[in-house]
C-alpha positions as CSV (number, residue, x, y, z in Angstrom):
1,M,62.6,-79.7,39.2
2,R,61.5,-76.7,37.1
3,K,58.4,-78.7,36.0
4,C,57.5,-79.5,39.6
5,L,57.9,-75.8,40.6
6,G,55.8,-74.7,37.6
7,A,53.1,-77.2,38.4
8,A,53.1,-76.0,42.0
9,L,52.8,-72.4,40.9
10,V,49.9,-73.2,38.6
11,A,48.2,-75.0,41.4
12,L,48.7,-72.1,43.8
13,L,47.4,-69.6,41.3
14,A,44.3,-71.8,40.7
15,S,43.7,-72.0,44.4
16,V,43.9,-68.2,44.8
17,S,41.6,-67.7,41.8
18,A,39.0,-70.1,43.3
19,F,38.6,-67.8,46.2
20,A,38.4,-64.6,44.2
21,E,35.2,-62.6,44.4
22,D,33.4,-61.6,41.3
23,A,33.3,-57.8,40.9
24,T,29.7,-58.0,39.8
25,D,26.7,-59.4,41.6
26,V,24.5,-62.4,40.7
27,F,22.6,-60.2,38.1
28,G,25.8,-58.7,36.6
29,F,25.7,-55.3,38.4
30,Q,28.9,-53.7,39.6
31,K,29.9,-54.0,43.2
32,F,31.6,-51.2,45.0
33,Y,32.9,-53.0,48.1
34,Q,34.0,-56.6,48.6
35,T,31.9,-58.9,50.7
36,K,32.9,-59.5,54.3
37,S,34.5,-62.9,54.8
38,G,32.2,-65.5,56.4
39,T,29.0,-63.6,55.9
40,Y,25.7,-64.5,54.2
41,S,24.1,-62.4,51.5
42,W,20.6,-62.2,50.0
43,D,19.4,-61.6,46.5
44,S,16.1,-61.8,44.6
45,K,17.2,-64.4,42.1
46,H,14.5,-66.7,43.4
47,W,11.9,-64.3,42.1
48,A,12.8,-65.7,38.7
49,D,12.2,-69.4,39.5
50,G,9.2,-69.7,37.2
51,N,6.8,-69.9,40.1
52,A,4.3,-67.0,40.2
53,R,3.1,-66.6,43.8
54,G,2.0,-64.2,46.5
55,I,3.5,-63.4,49.9
56,N,1.4,-62.9,53.0
57,W,2.5,-63.7,56.5
58,D,4.4,-67.0,56.1
59,G,7.5,-65.9,54.2
60,D,8.4,-67.0,50.7
61,S,8.8,-70.7,50.1
62,G,11.1,-69.9,47.2
63,D,13.6,-67.9,49.2
64,P,16.6,-70.2,49.9
65,T,17.7,-68.1,52.9
66,G,14.2,-68.0,54.6
67,W,14.8,-64.3,55.3
68,T,11.7,-62.9,53.4
69,D,9.5,-61.2,56.0
70,N,6.2,-59.3,55.7
71,R,5.7,-56.4,58.1
72,S,3.1,-54.5,56.1
73,A,0.2,-52.4,57.2
74,G,-3.2,-52.5,55.6
75,D,-5.3,-55.3,54.1
76,A,-4.2,-57.1,50.9
77,N,-4.2,-60.6,49.5
78,P,-1.4,-61.1,48.7
79,F,0.7,-58.3,50.2
80,F,3.4,-58.9,47.6
81,K,3.1,-60.5,44.1
82,I,6.1,-62.3,42.6
83,D,5.7,-63.0,38.9
84,G,8.2,-65.9,38.7
85,Q,10.2,-63.9,36.1
86,G,12.2,-61.8,38.5
87,V,9.8,-59.0,39.5
88,M,8.0,-58.3,42.8
89,Q,5.1,-55.9,43.1
90,M,4.0,-54.3,46.4
91,M,0.3,-54.5,46.9
92,S,-0.9,-53.3,50.3
93,S,-1.6,-49.7,51.3
94,G,1.5,-49.8,53.6
95,P,3.9,-52.3,52.1
96,R,6.9,-53.3,54.3
97,F,9.1,-55.9,52.7
98,H,11.8,-56.9,55.2
99,I,14.9,-59.0,54.5
100,N,15.1,-60.3,58.0
101,G,18.3,-62.1,58.8
102,Q,16.9,-63.2,62.2
103,Q,13.9,-65.2,61.0
104,S,13.3,-68.0,63.4
105,W,13.0,-70.6,60.7
106,A,16.1,-69.5,58.7
107,A,18.9,-72.1,58.6
108,H,21.5,-69.3,58.9
109,K,21.2,-66.0,60.9
110,Q,22.8,-62.7,59.8
111,K,23.0,-59.2,61.2
112,F,23.7,-56.3,59.0
113,L,26.2,-53.6,60.0
114,N,28.2,-52.5,57.0
115,V,25.9,-52.9,54.0
116,E,25.8,-52.5,50.2
117,Y,22.3,-52.6,48.8
118,T,21.6,-52.7,45.1
119,G,18.1,-52.8,43.5
120,Y,15.9,-51.5,40.8
121,F,12.5,-49.9,41.3
122,K,9.6,-48.9,38.9
123,R,6.7,-46.7,39.9
124,D,3.5,-48.1,38.4
125,A,1.4,-44.9,38.4
126,L,1.2,-41.3,39.8
127,G,-0.2,-41.1,43.3
128,G,0.9,-42.5,46.7
129,E,2.3,-40.5,49.6
130,N,4.9,-37.9,48.9
131,Y,7.3,-39.6,51.3
132,G,6.8,-43.0,49.5
133,G,8.6,-44.2,46.4
134,M,11.9,-46.1,46.4
135,V,12.6,-46.2,50.2
136,V,15.3,-48.5,51.6
137,G,16.3,-48.8,55.2
138,V,19.3,-50.4,56.9
139,R,20.2,-51.3,60.5
140,S,16.6,-51.9,61.5
141,G,15.6,-54.1,64.3
142,A,13.3,-56.9,63.3
143,L,10.6,-56.0,65.8
144,G,10.5,-52.2,65.1
145,H,8.1,-50.1,63.0
146,G,4.9,-50.9,64.8
147,S,5.0,-54.6,63.8
148,S,2.6,-57.0,65.5
149,G,4.1,-58.0,68.8
150,G,6.8,-55.5,68.1
151,D,8.9,-52.9,69.9
152,N,8.9,-49.3,68.6
153,C,12.2,-48.8,70.3
154,D,13.7,-51.5,68.0
155,A,13.1,-49.3,64.9
156,H,16.6,-47.8,64.7
157,T,17.0,-47.3,60.9
158,Y,18.8,-45.1,58.3
159,Y,16.7,-44.7,55.1
160,A,17.6,-43.5,51.7
161,R,14.6,-42.2,49.7
162,F,13.9,-41.4,46.1
163,R,10.6,-39.9,47.0
164,N,7.4,-39.8,44.9
165,D,7.4,-36.0,45.1
166,G,10.7,-36.0,43.2
167,K,12.9,-35.2,46.2
168,W,15.7,-37.3,47.8
169,D,16.9,-37.5,51.3
170,F,18.3,-39.7,54.1
171,E,15.9,-40.3,56.9
172,K,17.1,-41.3,60.4
173,E,14.7,-43.1,62.8
174,W,15.3,-44.1,66.4
175,K,11.8,-44.8,67.9
176,H,9.0,-45.5,65.5
177,P,7.2,-43.5,64.1
178,G,9.4,-40.5,64.9
179,S,12.2,-39.6,62.4
180,Y,14.0,-36.7,60.8
181,Y,15.8,-36.1,57.5
182,R,18.7,-34.5,55.8
183,S,19.8,-33.9,52.2
184,G,22.3,-31.9,50.3
185,T,21.5,-28.5,51.8
186,G,21.7,-29.8,55.3
187,V,19.6,-31.3,58.2
188,G,15.9,-30.7,57.7
189,S,16.2,-30.3,53.9
190,Q,15.0,-32.4,51.0
191,D,16.6,-31.6,47.7
192,P,15.1,-32.1,44.2
193,L,16.3,-35.1,42.3
194,W,14.4,-34.6,39.0
195,G,14.6,-30.9,38.5
196,G,11.3,-30.1,40.2
197,A,9.4,-33.0,38.6
198,V,8.0,-35.9,40.5
199,L,9.5,-39.4,40.5
200,P,9.0,-40.8,36.9
201,V,6.4,-43.4,36.1
202,D,7.1,-46.7,34.2
203,K,10.9,-46.3,34.4
204,W,13.4,-48.6,36.0
205,I,15.5,-46.6,38.5
206,G,18.5,-48.2,40.3
207,M,19.6,-47.4,43.8
208,K,22.9,-48.4,45.3
209,Y,22.9,-47.6,49.0
210,V,26.1,-48.1,51.1
211,V,26.2,-47.7,54.9
212,Y,29.2,-48.4,57.1
213,N,30.9,-47.3,60.3
214,K,33.7,-45.0,59.2
215,D,35.2,-45.2,62.7
216,A,34.0,-45.9,66.3
217,S,31.7,-42.9,66.4
218,T,30.8,-42.0,62.8
219,V,28.4,-43.6,60.3
220,R,28.8,-42.9,56.6
221,L,25.9,-43.1,54.2
222,E,26.3,-43.0,50.4
223,V,23.5,-43.2,47.8
224,Y,23.9,-43.6,44.1
225,I,21.4,-43.7,41.2
226,D,21.3,-45.4,37.8
227,S,18.6,-43.6,35.8
228,T,20.0,-44.2,32.3
229,T,20.3,-47.9,31.6
230,N,16.8,-49.1,32.3
231,A,18.2,-51.8,34.6
232,T,20.9,-53.0,32.2
233,P,24.0,-54.6,33.8
234,P,26.5,-53.5,35.0
235,G,24.6,-50.2,35.5
236,K,25.8,-46.6,35.3
237,W,26.0,-45.1,38.7
238,E,26.0,-41.5,39.7
239,L,26.5,-40.2,43.2
240,V,23.4,-38.5,44.6
241,G,24.7,-37.7,48.0
242,V,26.7,-38.6,51.1
243,A,26.1,-38.0,54.8
244,E,28.2,-38.6,57.9
245,D,26.5,-39.0,61.3
246,A,28.7,-38.5,64.3
247,G,25.8,-37.9,66.7
248,Q,26.1,-34.1,66.7
249,D,23.5,-32.5,64.6
250,W,21.0,-35.0,63.1
251,S,18.1,-36.2,65.2
252,G,16.2,-39.4,64.7
253,A,13.1,-38.1,66.3
254,S,10.0,-36.2,65.0
255,G,10.7,-32.5,64.2
256,G,14.4,-32.9,65.0
257,A,13.8,-33.3,68.8
258,A,16.9,-34.0,70.8
259,T,15.5,-36.6,73.2
260,I,13.4,-39.8,73.1
261,D,11.1,-41.0,75.8
262,G,10.2,-44.6,76.7
263,C,13.3,-46.4,75.5
264,S,16.5,-47.6,77.0
265,Y,18.2,-44.8,75.1
266,S,17.3,-41.1,75.1
267,D,19.7,-39.3,72.9
268,A,17.9,-38.8,69.5
269,K,21.0,-37.3,68.0
270,A,23.2,-40.4,68.7
271,A,24.6,-42.2,65.6
272,I,23.1,-45.6,65.0
273,L,26.3,-47.5,65.3
274,Q,25.0,-51.0,66.0
275,A,24.1,-53.8,63.5
276,G,20.5,-54.4,62.5
277,D,18.4,-57.5,61.9
278,A,16.7,-56.4,58.7
279,I,16.8,-54.5,55.5
280,V,13.5,-52.7,54.8
281,M,11.9,-51.8,51.4
282,R,8.7,-49.8,51.9
283,S,6.2,-47.3,50.4
284,D,2.7,-46.0,51.1
285,N,-0.5,-46.0,49.1
286,D,1.1,-47.1,45.8
287,H,2.1,-50.4,44.2
288,P,5.7,-50.1,42.8
289,Y,7.8,-52.9,41.4
290,Y,11.3,-54.2,42.4
291,K,13.8,-56.4,40.7
292,F,17.6,-57.3,40.7
293,V,17.8,-56.7,44.5
294,S,20.9,-57.8,46.4
295,V,22.1,-57.1,49.9
296,R,25.6,-57.9,51.2
297,E,27.6,-57.4,54.4
298,I,30.7,-55.6,53.2
299,D,34.3,-54.9,54.2
300,P,34.4,-51.1,53.9
301,T,38.2,-51.1,53.7
302,A,38.2,-53.4,50.6
303,L,37.2,-51.7,47.4
304,F,37.2,-53.3,44.0
305,E,40.1,-51.5,42.3
306,E,39.9,-49.7,39.0
307,G,41.1,-51.9,36.2
308,E,40.1,-55.2,37.9
309,G,38.2,-57.5,35.6
310,G,35.6,-59.9,36.8
311,S,37.2,-60.6,40.2
312,S,39.4,-59.5,43.0
313,S,42.0,-61.6,44.6
314,S,41.5,-60.2,48.1
315,S,41.1,-62.8,50.8
316,S,38.3,-60.7,52.3
317,S,36.0,-61.7,49.5
318,S,35.2,-65.2,50.5
319,Q,31.5,-65.6,51.4
320,G,29.3,-67.9,53.4
321,P,27.3,-70.6,51.8
322,G,24.3,-68.3,51.6
323,S,26.1,-65.7,49.5
324,S,24.7,-64.4,46.2
325,S,27.6,-65.9,44.3
326,S,27.0,-69.4,45.6
327,K,23.3,-69.8,46.2
328,P,20.2,-70.1,43.9
329,S,22.4,-62.7,48.2
330,P,25.2,-35.2,53.2
331,S,25.6,-35.0,51.0
332,S,25.0,-32.6,48.4
333,S,22.4,-33.1,45.8
334,A,21.1,-31.2,42.9
335,S,20.0,-27.7,43.6
336,N,17.5,-25.9,41.4
337,S,20.3,-24.6,39.4
338,G,21.4,-28.2,38.6
339,V,24.8,-27.8,40.3
340,S,25.7,-30.9,42.3
341,S,28.6,-30.4,44.6
342,S,28.4,-34.0,45.7
343,A,29.0,-35.2,42.2
344,Q,32.1,-33.0,42.2
345,G,33.3,-34.5,45.5
346,A,32.3,-32.1,48.2
347,V,30.7,-33.7,51.3
348,P,28.9,-31.0,53.3
349,G,28.3,-32.2,56.8
350,G,31.3,-34.5,56.7
351,S,35.0,-33.8,57.4
352,G,36.1,-30.6,55.8
353,G,37.7,-30.8,52.4
354,E,36.8,-34.5,51.9
355,T,36.8,-35.7,48.3
356,A,34.3,-37.9,46.5
357,P,33.8,-41.4,48.0
358,A,36.7,-43.6,47.2
359,A,34.3,-46.3,46.0
360,I,33.2,-44.2,43.0
361,R,36.4,-42.3,42.6
362,R,38.6,-45.4,42.3
363,T,36.3,-48.0,40.8
364,Y,34.6,-46.1,38.0
365,R,35.9,-44.5,34.9
366,P,34.3,-41.3,33.5
367,S,31.9,-41.5,30.7
368,L,30.8,-38.6,28.5
369,E,27.9,-40.4,26.8
370,N,25.3,-39.7,29.5
371,V,23.6,-36.6,30.9
372,P,23.2,-35.7,34.6
373,V,20.4,-37.4,36.4
374,R,19.4,-34.2,38.1
375,H,17.0,-32.8,35.5
376,F,14.6,-35.3,34.0
377,D,11.0,-34.8,33.0
378,L,8.2,-37.2,34.0
379,L,9.1,-39.7,31.3
380,G,12.7,-39.7,32.3
381,R,13.9,-37.6,29.4
382,P,16.7,-35.1,30.1
383,A,15.9,-31.5,30.3
384,E,17.2,-29.4,27.3
385,K,19.2,-27.1,29.6
386,D,21.4,-30.0,30.8
387,A,24.6,-30.4,28.7
388,P,26.3,-33.7,28.9
389,Q,28.8,-33.9,31.7
390,R,31.0,-36.4,33.3
391,I,29.3,-39.1,35.3
392,Y,30.6,-42.5,36.3
393,G,30.0,-45.9,34.7
394,K,31.8,-48.9,33.6
């Protein structure tokens, strides 16, 4: 009898383990939130399939999801280069790489509401527009952004930007091309990320961008940076900033205008609460590189707990067959003084007295071996005035 019970227990534990989600993505980088059950994910693993190729208007034949979509401006041939070793380079004057979960030819469709994006970016040279750089948007409509045959009212997007001019911000867009931004010092501000220097050249910089509905009326945005590992798993992530949009003070129209004309909606300050069709990676007049990109629909109530090993046993972690684990998936920033209230847990613009995001507070252990990301020179070297301080990493 005991042997039977023991065998049954072993079988049960094995069954539970089989459904556990890995706490790192397909590239080995740390996840903050667990994947929503039953959803599909996208990652750039197929960029390393050994097949060097270009992408123009007919998608990427190597993408198993079929979600790769080109919405670029300008003339280029190709618009994107994939080296077959895992790296994609943007080539056009106005590159717009969309991960479009509503592609007509895709076997599975996916909308994106609560999202965790992870990716690494390298600037190839000085130049490009100040507002370009590592620019990632979520909740976008597939037909927005002035696309051919598109609908500018379908552009509804929240962007996180590590800008070429060395600043960072969140940008909110309702009707293309109007938008407005916020950063650590409030709506209409763009705070320095590199101590007054521009975005570094020839340095792999990681962005983790998390967007989710905090409640029925409020959207929360969190952006983190890995500037110290040169894209080495699992990454060392530091909080750059947080914003919460409850539709009160942050416009998504040019100049911060309160209203929008010509769309079915008119309130430019309304929070973008609905799911989008596409994740957007873009820049302007430069040719940056990307690698180790992954996008997942997450359960914002399900964090990977501190002390977990390679997996979590939560039932919310099971993924669809297109997930990255199964297929070959404001914020306060640095001021000029280098003091970052966001890294210390304050969330200006959010609810009063809120502490640092639970994802970083509970999942990561402090490390004293790194310096703040806030003050780096053009080559990515820390400024002498910065003493080592606590940031977060595995």
